[in-house]
One Martini backbone bead per residue (centre of mass of N, CA, C, O) as a GRO file, in nm:
protein
  349
    1UNK     BB    1   2.759 -16.374   3.659
    2UNK     BB    2   2.942 -16.126   3.716
    3UNK     BB    3   2.987 -15.869   3.917
    4UNK     BB    4   3.063 -15.649   3.699
    5UNK     BB    5   2.809 -15.697   3.525
    6UNK     BB    6   2.596 -15.624   3.739
    7UNK     BB    7   2.679 -15.319   3.775
    8UNK     BB    8   2.644 -15.228   3.477
    9UNK     BB    9   2.325 -15.287   3.458
   10UNK     BB   10   2.236 -15.102   3.698
   11UNK     BB   11   2.347 -14.828   3.577
   12UNK     BB   12   2.197 -14.840   3.302
   13UNK     BB   13   1.907 -14.823   3.427
   14UNK     BB   14   1.929 -14.555   3.578
   15UNK     BB   15   1.990 -14.377   3.329
   16UNK     BB   16   1.729 -14.438   3.163
   17UNK     BB   17   1.530 -14.331   3.383
   18UNK     BB   18   1.632 -14.036   3.387
   19UNK     BB   19   1.580 -13.969   3.088
   20UNK     BB   20   1.278 -14.032   3.086
   21UNK     BB   21   1.192 -13.821   3.298
   22UNK     BB   22   1.296 -13.569   3.150
   23UNK     BB   23   1.131 -13.602   2.890
   24UNK     BB   24   0.844 -13.602   3.027
   25UNK     BB   25   0.872 -13.312   3.157
   26UNK     BB   26   0.928 -13.144   2.894
   27UNK     BB   27   0.654 -13.215   2.757
   28UNK     BB   28   0.466 -13.098   2.977
   29UNK     BB   29   0.570 -12.812   2.970
   30UNK     BB   30   0.512 -12.760   2.667
   31UNK     BB   31   0.195 -12.809   2.696
   32UNK     BB   32   0.152 -12.545   2.894
   33UNK     BB   33   0.269 -12.378   2.656
   34UNK     BB   34   0.203 -12.147   2.437
   35UNK     BB   35   0.181 -12.032   2.147
   36UNK     BB   36   0.287 -11.729   2.013
   37UNK     BB   37   0.108 -11.766   1.727
   38UNK     BB   38  -0.151 -11.831   1.875
   39UNK     BB   39  -0.503 -11.821   1.989
   40UNK     BB   40  -0.482 -12.008   2.201
   41UNK     BB   41  -0.548 -12.096   2.563
   42UNK     BB   42  -0.461 -12.184   2.873
   43UNK     BB   43  -0.695 -12.108   3.096
   44UNK     BB   44  -0.746 -11.819   2.945
   45UNK     BB   45  -0.431 -11.746   2.899
   46UNK     BB   46  -0.230 -11.519   2.764
   47UNK     BB   47   0.097 -11.436   2.687
   48UNK     BB   48   0.046 -11.129   2.612
   49UNK     BB   49  -0.111 -11.101   2.878
   50UNK     BB   50  -0.110 -10.937   3.153
   51UNK     BB   51  -0.211 -11.024   3.478
   52UNK     BB   52  -0.331 -10.728   3.549
   53UNK     BB   53  -0.577 -10.730   3.358
   54UNK     BB   54  -0.742 -10.928   3.533
   55UNK     BB   55  -0.747 -10.755   3.787
   56UNK     BB   56  -0.909 -10.519   3.663
   57UNK     BB   57  -1.152 -10.679   3.592
   58UNK     BB   58  -1.225 -10.771   3.872
   59UNK     BB   59  -1.263 -10.476   3.975
   60UNK     BB   60  -1.500 -10.420   3.750
   61UNK     BB   61  -1.685 -10.703   3.767
   62UNK     BB   62  -1.533 -10.919   3.582
   63UNK     BB   63  -1.546 -11.254   3.460
   64UNK     BB   64  -1.326 -11.525   3.394
   65UNK     BB   65  -1.325 -11.806   3.208
   66UNK     BB   66  -1.160 -12.104   3.147
   67UNK     BB   67  -1.320 -12.144   2.849
   68UNK     BB   68  -1.210 -11.890   2.738
   69UNK     BB   69  -1.091 -11.705   2.527
   70UNK     BB   70  -0.948 -11.437   2.418
   71UNK     BB   71  -1.015 -11.138   2.578
   72UNK     BB   72  -1.139 -10.833   2.517
   73UNK     BB   73  -1.201 -10.518   2.649
   74UNK     BB   74  -1.443 -10.465   2.416
   75UNK     BB   75  -1.638 -10.726   2.506
   76UNK     BB   76  -1.666 -10.551   2.784
   77UNK     BB   77  -1.876 -10.354   2.915
   78UNK     BB   78  -1.731 -10.105   3.119
   79UNK     BB   79  -1.432 -10.191   3.084
   80UNK     BB   80  -1.142 -10.100   3.264
   81UNK     BB   81  -0.791 -10.060   3.195
   82UNK     BB   82  -0.529 -10.049   3.357
   83UNK     BB   83  -0.242  -9.862   3.396
   84UNK     BB   84   0.127  -9.897   3.424
   85UNK     BB   85   0.117  -9.573   3.400
   86UNK     BB   86   0.177  -9.263   3.503
   87UNK     BB   87   0.078  -8.964   3.528
   88UNK     BB   88   0.174  -8.662   3.480
   89UNK     BB   89   0.286  -8.400   3.640
   90UNK     BB   90   0.083  -8.101   3.723
   91UNK     BB   91   0.117  -7.818   3.871
   92UNK     BB   92  -0.152  -7.651   3.823
   93UNK     BB   93  -0.340  -7.886   3.894
   94UNK     BB   94  -0.239  -7.908   4.185
   95UNK     BB   95  -0.315  -7.620   4.271
   96UNK     BB   96  -0.626  -7.642   4.200
   97UNK     BB   97  -0.685  -7.961   4.321
   98UNK     BB   98  -0.486  -8.075   4.546
   99UNK     BB   99  -0.315  -8.341   4.378
  100UNK     BB  100  -0.460  -8.403   4.126
  101UNK     BB  101  -0.548  -8.718   3.997
  102UNK     BB  102  -0.719  -8.979   3.979
  103UNK     BB  103  -0.763  -9.273   3.836
  104UNK     BB  104  -1.054  -9.245   3.914
  105UNK     BB  105  -1.281  -9.018   3.838
  106UNK     BB  106  -1.269  -8.735   3.993
  107UNK     BB  107  -1.127  -8.477   4.100
  108UNK     BB  108  -0.928  -8.380   4.369
  109UNK     BB  109  -1.003  -8.163   4.604
  110UNK     BB  110  -0.987  -7.948   4.818
  111UNK     BB  111  -1.118  -7.930   5.127
  112UNK     BB  112  -1.182  -7.684   5.347
  113UNK     BB  113  -1.149  -7.434   5.094
  114UNK     BB  114  -1.342  -7.613   4.900
  115UNK     BB  115  -1.561  -7.685   4.676
  116UNK     BB  116  -1.680  -7.914   4.463
  117UNK     BB  117  -1.623  -7.701   4.204
  118UNK     BB  118  -1.345  -7.542   4.299
  119UNK     BB  119  -1.434  -7.320   4.482
  120UNK     BB  120  -1.419  -7.090   4.714
  121UNK     BB  121  -1.560  -7.068   5.038
  122UNK     BB  122  -1.417  -6.779   5.063
  123UNK     BB  123  -1.479  -6.419   5.094
  124UNK     BB  124  -1.274  -6.125   5.031
  125UNK     BB  125  -1.256  -5.763   5.102
  126UNK     BB  126  -1.113  -5.445   4.975
  127UNK     BB  127  -1.198  -5.078   4.977
  128UNK     BB  128  -1.223  -4.765   4.786
  129UNK     BB  129  -1.367  -4.412   4.752
  130UNK     BB  130  -1.695  -4.279   4.683
  131UNK     BB  131  -1.970  -4.056   4.739
  132UNK     BB  132  -2.307  -3.987   4.622
  133UNK     BB  133  -2.534  -3.769   4.661
  134UNK     BB  134  -2.887  -3.810   4.728
  135UNK     BB  135  -3.154  -3.641   4.730
  136UNK     BB  136  -3.168  -3.463   5.019
  137UNK     BB  137  -2.858  -3.472   5.058
  138UNK     BB  138  -2.784  -3.300   4.800
  139UNK     BB  139  -2.844  -3.026   4.944
  140UNK     BB  140  -2.567  -3.057   5.172
  141UNK     BB  141  -2.392  -3.258   5.039
  142UNK     BB  142  -2.063  -3.396   4.954
  143UNK     BB  143  -1.820  -3.537   4.798
  144UNK     BB  144  -1.614  -3.811   4.921
  145UNK     BB  145  -1.489  -4.052   5.114
  146UNK     BB  146  -1.425  -4.426   5.116
  147UNK     BB  147  -1.471  -4.741   5.286
  148UNK     BB  148  -1.425  -5.113   5.274
  149UNK     BB  149  -1.529  -5.446   5.413
  150UNK     BB  150  -1.511  -5.820   5.404
  151UNK     BB  151  -1.695  -6.141   5.453
  152UNK     BB  152  -1.757  -6.498   5.355
  153UNK     BB  153  -1.976  -6.732   5.207
  154UNK     BB  154  -1.935  -6.997   4.969
  155UNK     BB  155  -2.135  -7.245   4.797
  156UNK     BB  156  -2.013  -7.139   4.526
  157UNK     BB  157  -1.927  -6.970   4.227
  158UNK     BB  158  -2.204  -6.785   4.265
  159UNK     BB  159  -2.292  -6.832   4.573
  160UNK     BB  160  -2.333  -6.591   4.861
  161UNK     BB  161  -2.229  -6.439   5.188
  162UNK     BB  162  -2.185  -6.119   5.340
  163UNK     BB  163  -1.996  -5.923   5.582
  164UNK     BB  164  -2.018  -5.573   5.636
  165UNK     BB  165  -1.803  -5.266   5.612
  166UNK     BB  166  -1.893  -4.914   5.608
  167UNK     BB  167  -1.737  -4.584   5.508
  168UNK     BB  168  -1.905  -4.262   5.468
  169UNK     BB  169  -1.795  -3.950   5.343
  170UNK     BB  170  -1.894  -3.602   5.389
  171UNK     BB  171  -1.965  -3.298   5.292
  172UNK     BB  172  -2.038  -2.942   5.275
  173UNK     BB  173  -2.194  -2.702   5.170
  174UNK     BB  174  -2.174  -2.362   5.146
  175UNK     BB  175  -2.475  -2.293   5.199
  176UNK     BB  176  -2.509  -2.458   5.458
  177UNK     BB  177  -2.278  -2.313   5.624
  178UNK     BB  178  -2.407  -2.034   5.603
  179UNK     BB  179  -2.692  -2.106   5.734
  180UNK     BB  180  -2.573  -2.222   5.995
  181UNK     BB  181  -2.417  -1.966   6.094
  182UNK     BB  182  -2.666  -1.783   6.107
  183UNK     BB  183  -2.824  -1.941   6.306
  184UNK     BB  184  -2.619  -1.931   6.546
  185UNK     BB  185  -2.607  -1.605   6.555
  186UNK     BB  186  -2.911  -1.566   6.623
  187UNK     BB  187  -2.903  -1.717   6.892
  188UNK     BB  188  -2.675  -1.541   7.015
  189UNK     BB  189  -2.825  -1.277   7.014
  190UNK     BB  190  -3.051  -1.357   7.195
  191UNK     BB  191  -2.884  -1.422   7.435
  192UNK     BB  192  -2.749  -1.141   7.470
  193UNK     BB  193  -3.017  -0.992   7.538
  194UNK     BB  194  -3.066  -1.189   7.804
  195UNK     BB  195  -2.718  -1.168   7.850
  196UNK     BB  196  -2.537  -0.889   7.893
  197UNK     BB  197  -2.321  -0.977   8.120
  198UNK     BB  198  -2.278  -1.257   7.923
  199UNK     BB  199  -2.140  -1.268   7.637
  200UNK     BB  200  -2.134  -1.406   7.306
  201UNK     BB  201  -1.954  -1.481   7.049
  202UNK     BB  202  -1.947  -1.486   6.734
  203UNK     BB  203  -1.923  -1.688   6.459
  204UNK     BB  204  -1.660  -1.831   6.234
  205UNK     BB  205  -1.566  -2.052   6.010
  206UNK     BB  206  -1.758  -2.276   5.932
  207UNK     BB  207  -1.765  -2.627   5.965
  208UNK     BB  208  -1.835  -2.960   5.795
  209UNK     BB  209  -1.984  -3.293   5.828
  210UNK     BB  210  -2.040  -3.635   5.713
  211UNK     BB  211  -2.133  -3.975   5.826
  212UNK     BB  212  -2.139  -4.338   5.743
  213UNK     BB  213  -2.191  -4.633   5.928
  214UNK     BB  214  -2.184  -5.000   5.852
  215UNK     BB  215  -2.382  -5.305   5.885
  216UNK     BB  216  -2.398  -5.581   5.652
  217UNK     BB  217  -2.598  -5.813   5.464
  218UNK     BB  218  -2.452  -5.977   5.159
  219UNK     BB  219  -2.563  -6.099   4.897
  220UNK     BB  220  -2.408  -6.302   4.626
  221UNK     BB  221  -2.384  -6.297   4.260
  222UNK     BB  222  -2.205  -6.477   4.004
  223UNK     BB  223  -2.173  -6.456   3.693
  224UNK     BB  224  -2.129  -6.609   3.425
  225UNK     BB  225  -1.783  -6.626   3.306
  226UNK     BB  226  -1.484  -6.586   3.236
  227UNK     BB  227  -1.155  -6.574   3.351
  228UNK     BB  228  -1.119  -6.263   3.361
  229UNK     BB  229  -1.402  -6.148   3.352
  230UNK     BB  230  -1.651  -6.012   3.580
  231UNK     BB  231  -1.979  -6.052   3.740
  232UNK     BB  232  -2.178  -5.895   4.005
  233UNK     BB  233  -2.439  -5.919   4.245
  234UNK     BB  234  -2.596  -5.708   4.511
  235UNK     BB  235  -2.785  -5.736   4.831
  236UNK     BB  236  -2.904  -5.552   5.122
  237UNK     BB  237  -2.883  -5.527   5.495
  238UNK     BB  238  -2.889  -5.291   5.785
  239UNK     BB  239  -2.687  -5.092   5.995
  240UNK     BB  240  -2.714  -4.719   6.041
  241UNK     BB  241  -2.475  -4.452   6.108
  242UNK     BB  242  -2.540  -4.107   6.147
  243UNK     BB  243  -2.329  -3.801   6.102
  244UNK     BB  244  -2.311  -3.455   6.230
  245UNK     BB  245  -2.060  -3.192   6.202
  246UNK     BB  246  -1.962  -2.888   6.377
  247UNK     BB  247  -1.705  -2.635   6.320
  248UNK     BB  248  -1.446  -2.427   6.474
  249UNK     BB  249  -1.201  -2.235   6.494
  250UNK     BB  250  -0.929  -2.287   6.728
  251UNK     BB  251  -0.725  -2.175   7.001
  252UNK     BB  252  -0.431  -2.323   7.122
  253UNK     BB  253  -0.220  -2.439   7.397
  254UNK     BB  254   0.126  -2.553   7.413
  255UNK     BB  255   0.335  -2.696   7.669
  256UNK     BB  256   0.694  -2.734   7.704
  257UNK     BB  257   0.966  -2.785   7.901
  258UNK     BB  258   1.184  -2.721   7.658
  259UNK     BB  259   1.007  -2.504   7.443
  260UNK     BB  260   0.758  -2.420   7.556
  261UNK     BB  261   0.504  -2.218   7.428
  262UNK     BB  262   0.225  -2.273   7.195
  263UNK     BB  263   0.020  -2.203   6.917
  264UNK     BB  264  -0.296  -2.344   6.781
  265UNK     BB  265  -0.507  -2.460   6.513
  266UNK     BB  266  -0.844  -2.596   6.556
  267UNK     BB  267  -1.109  -2.782   6.549
  268UNK     BB  268  -1.431  -2.721   6.697
  269UNK     BB  269  -1.698  -2.875   6.833
  270UNK     BB  270  -2.052  -2.737   6.852
  271UNK     BB  271  -2.204  -2.967   6.678
  272UNK     BB  272  -2.413  -3.268   6.711
  273UNK     BB  273  -2.539  -3.559   6.508
  274UNK     BB  274  -2.770  -3.842   6.520
  275UNK     BB  275  -2.865  -4.153   6.323
  276UNK     BB  276  -3.062  -4.440   6.353
  277UNK     BB  277  -3.087  -4.704   6.088
  278UNK     BB  278  -3.218  -4.876   5.853
  279UNK     BB  279  -3.097  -5.048   5.550
  280UNK     BB  280  -3.044  -5.049   5.193
  281UNK     BB  281  -2.903  -5.242   4.909
  282UNK     BB  282  -2.774  -5.210   4.554
  283UNK     BB  283  -2.568  -5.380   4.298
  284UNK     BB  284  -2.275  -5.366   4.084
  285UNK     BB  285  -1.996  -5.572   3.967
  286UNK     BB  286  -1.643  -5.574   3.866
  287UNK     BB  287  -1.399  -5.815   3.742
  288UNK     BB  288  -1.035  -5.888   3.756
  289UNK     BB  289  -0.816  -6.157   3.636
  290UNK     BB  290  -0.495  -6.236   3.560
  291UNK     BB  291  -0.538  -6.544   3.647
  292UNK     BB  292  -0.682  -6.858   3.654
  293UNK     BB  293  -0.499  -6.926   3.936
  294UNK     BB  294  -0.625  -6.683   4.075
  295UNK     BB  295  -0.795  -6.532   4.356
  296UNK     BB  296  -0.740  -6.249   4.264
  297UNK     BB  297  -0.949  -5.946   4.242
  298UNK     BB  298  -1.061  -5.691   4.080
  299UNK     BB  299  -1.268  -5.409   4.166
  300UNK     BB  300  -1.594  -5.255   4.066
  301UNK     BB  301  -1.850  -5.059   4.229
  302UNK     BB  302  -2.214  -4.994   4.250
  303UNK     BB  303  -2.451  -4.831   4.466
  304UNK     BB  304  -2.760  -4.825   4.635
  305UNK     BB  305  -2.862  -4.624   4.912
  306UNK     BB  306  -3.115  -4.668   5.189
  307UNK     BB  307  -3.241  -4.480   5.458
  308UNK     BB  308  -3.484  -4.511   5.748
  309UNK     BB  309  -3.528  -4.245   5.881
  310UNK     BB  310  -3.628  -4.059   6.164
  311UNK     BB  311  -3.791  -3.776   6.182
  312UNK     BB  312  -3.683  -3.454   6.330
  313UNK     BB  313  -3.772  -3.183   6.429
  314UNK     BB  314  -3.673  -2.832   6.360
  315UNK     BB  315  -3.430  -2.580   6.301
  316UNK     BB  316  -3.403  -2.311   6.065
  317UNK     BB  317  -3.337  -2.035   5.885
  318UNK     BB  318  -3.654  -2.037   5.780
  319UNK     BB  319  -3.786  -2.100   6.098
  320UNK     BB  320  -3.676  -1.904   6.278
  321UNK     BB  321  -3.747  -1.779   6.618
  322UNK     BB  322  -3.760  -1.664   6.920
  323UNK     BB  323  -3.931  -1.912   7.022
  324UNK     BB  324  -3.721  -2.149   6.869
  325UNK     BB  325  -3.409  -2.094   6.935
  326UNK     BB  326  -3.401  -2.319   7.178
  327UNK     BB  327  -3.376  -2.546   6.999
  328UNK     BB  328  -3.168  -2.849   6.972
  329UNK     BB  329  -3.245  -2.868   6.668
  330UNK     BB  330  -3.040  -2.738   6.393
  331UNK     BB  331  -3.043  -3.032   6.217
  332UNK     BB  332  -3.283  -3.213   6.053
  333UNK     BB  333  -3.136  -3.341   5.799
  334UNK     BB  334  -3.007  -3.595   5.950
  335UNK     BB  335  -3.324  -3.738   5.979
  336UNK     BB  336  -3.351  -3.798   5.696
  337UNK     BB  337  -3.371  -3.949   5.428
  338UNK     BB  338  -3.111  -4.158   5.275
  339UNK     BB  339  -2.917  -4.100   4.979
  340UNK     BB  340  -2.658  -4.303   4.794
  341UNK     BB  341  -2.342  -4.354   4.598
  342UNK     BB  342  -2.126  -4.597   4.614
  343UNK     BB  343  -1.783  -4.602   4.505
  344UNK     BB  344  -1.563  -4.886   4.450
  345UNK     BB  345  -1.222  -5.004   4.493
  346UNK     BB  346  -1.044  -5.331   4.464
  347UNK     BB  347  -0.998  -5.646   4.639
  348UNK     BB  348  -1.048  -5.997   4.590
  349UNK     BB  349  -0.990  -6.326   4.797
   0.00000   0.00000   0.00000
């Protein structure tokens, strides 16, 4: 055999070996790839099934065996298959729940200012209106203005407690002011009889008012209602400070270095009474919310307030005599039990 023939035989052998290896590799590769129209799968994996479906099943606590055929998600109870698409962002849900929904479980609510049910943890309000005298106060006081405000903690959408401040102002009836002026002038006349060298002028134009300011603790319960209108009930108690003032017009003089002196008229307080007492109240309120996503609500409420004043005897126009005209308490009505109906309107937020 010549040297040329020997090289040709060696080259042909190598070429045949290479072709044989490539053919064998292609056959093995084809054997490991399932038919696209078949139902069986190698190692339990379907060609149509994305690999992250198996990962979702593992997360749900379900195991796939290598001997199983193609397993549907409905064959395993309680198995949820994760989606490879994100839920669309919803602005109002994000505002209400503080960031949208989680992939699994309940919505994720805001943290520090929101309860587990999605309601606000804190309640604040401010409002004003008027007070209607009731009971014995109806005999001498008249309706006037009032205001109040406060805030507190809500443990759910329904139950909470507030700390409140309220100021309720009342006028005096004409008959009360007339009787009170006659009482003062009676005492002045007796004084002038006893002190003729230094007489006191009788008074005229008497005016007066009464007011009550208070701090109270107020549990509140919001009744289940719709998105717009709401109803709540409240009741509580606290400290009440009651004041009665009587004034007469007085003429004063004010001097300015540039414009000179001029006179003015202002009320001068001539008698003043106070009474501190515990008190209780209870009432009902109505709210209206313009939007389901708004925390601000208009409110209107009415309460009944009762003060447990300690009565201090004194002198009135019906009981005054020369013997008791020097009694320092000329208005014992201020220390009687007090009842009134405050009606207020405002906003809660």
